[in-house]
N, C-alpha and C positions, 0 to 999 in steps of 0.2 A: 491299258489306256493309250490312245494315240497321242503323239507329241505334235503339236502345231508349231513347227519350226518357224514359219513365217510370222505368226502372231508373237512368239517369244522374241524373235529377232527385232521386230518393230518395238515391242514393249521395252526392251533393254538396250535399244539403239546399237545393235551389232548386226553382223551379217548372219545369214543362215549357216554359213560355213563355221562361224564361231560357235553358234549354238550346237552344231553337230560335233565339234571338237569337245565341248563340255559333256555332251551326252556320252561320247566314247570314253572320256576320262572318268566319268561317274560310274559307268559300267565296269571299267577296270577296277575301280575302287569299291566295288560291291555296294554302291549306293550310299556309302558313308564317308567317302573321301574321293579326291580327284587330284591328279597331277596332269597339267596341261601345258601346251606351248602354242600360243596363237597371238599374233601382233595386236589384234583387236581386244584381246583379254589381258593386255599388259605384258605380253611375252610369256616367259616361263612362270608358272604359278602352281600353287597348291591350295586346296580347300578341304576343310572338314567343318562340320557344324560348329559354329562359334569362332572359327579361325580362318583367315584368308591371307594369302601372301601372293603378291604378283610382282613381276620384274619392275614395273613402273610404280614403285612403292610409295611415292609421294602423291600419286594421283588418287586421292581419296574418293572422288566421285566415281571413277572407274572401278575402284575396289568395291564400293558399295553395290554398283550394278552387277559386277561379276558374282559377288556373294549372294545377291538377290536371285540371280538366275540359277546358281547352283542350288540354292535352297528350294526354289520352285521345281527344278528338275529332279532332285534326289528321290522324292517319293514316286515319281512316275516313270523313271528310266527303267526299262527292262533289264534284269540282272543277267550277266553272262553265266552260262552253265559250263560244266566240265572244266573247271579251273583247278583240278587237283594239283597239289604241289605248289600252288600259288596262294598268296595271302595279300589282300588289298591290291591286287593287280601287279605286284612285283614278285620276283623270285624270293621265296622264304629262305633266309639264311640263318635265322634264329631257330632254336630247338622247337620241334612240334609241340612239346609239352607246354610251351609258353602260350599257345593259342594265337589269336589275332591281336595285334597291337592296337592301342587306343589311336595312335597315328604312327605313320612311318614315312620315310622318304629318303632322299639322298641326292647327291650331285657329285659328278666326277667319280672319284674313287672312295668317297666317304658316304656311308649309309647309316641311318638310325632307325630304331624302333622303340617306342615308348609304351610300357605296359603299366597303366595307372593302377589297376587293381593289385598289382604285385610290387608297386613302388620301385620299378626297375627301368633303366634306360640302357639299351644295348646299342653299341656303335661298332660298325665294321669299317675298318680302314685297311684297304688292300686285302690281305688274307688274315689279318689279326682282328679278333673280336674282343671288345671290352664290355664288361657288364658293370654298371654303376647302380648304387642304391640312391634313390631320389629322396628318401626320407619323407618329410611332410610336404614337400613341394608338389603341387598339382600343375603339371605342364599343360599349357593350352596352345602353344605355338612354337615355331622354330624360325631361326634366321641363320642363313649360311651364306658366306661370301664365296666368290669364285676361287676356291682354294681346296687343297686336299689335306688340310691340317685340322686337328681337333680344336685348336685355338680359335678358329673362325666360326665354330658352331656355338650358338647361344639359343636359349629357350626363354619363353615367356611363362612366368608362374604368378601366383598370387603375390609374390615378393617383387615382381617386376622382371627385368631382363637379367638372366643368370647364365653363367657359362658352365661348361663341362667340369671345370676345376672346382665348382661349388658342390659337386657330388662326391660320394665316396666310391672309389674304385674297389669292386668286390673281387673280380678276377679278370684275367687276360689270357687268351689262348689263340 
């Protein structure tokens, strides 16, 4: 299916370049996630169905428009092929046996991958990888400040906002 960039740009009140940025981000995310950086989209942001985070975090109108655009684009964006060794558009640093995470991302020297079906959260800080058991928490979003510490990483669950310290550390290597 062809993407009508002009029509979508007009519908969501953004430029064609902003729509193109989201198309590329959704392609990298395999159609189910996106990491993007564009001023008209609120700066740096992440999207997955049911969760959106943009740099302009208090601009709820923009957040709703970006989420709507992602939701409309996801089923029609052509998927990238030949991404062996890549998962969700980023270099896979977790074991292959884990498969694809429910969501993943990162900033600076701190990365995370959440595996809902296994109740596990993996975090890579520098060269150290931490594996946490998430128990009954169902993570639906993430918030990270401009920092390289685990202390600034928090998640949204059915209990509200929780931090890494709320999980059980299983191992570290």
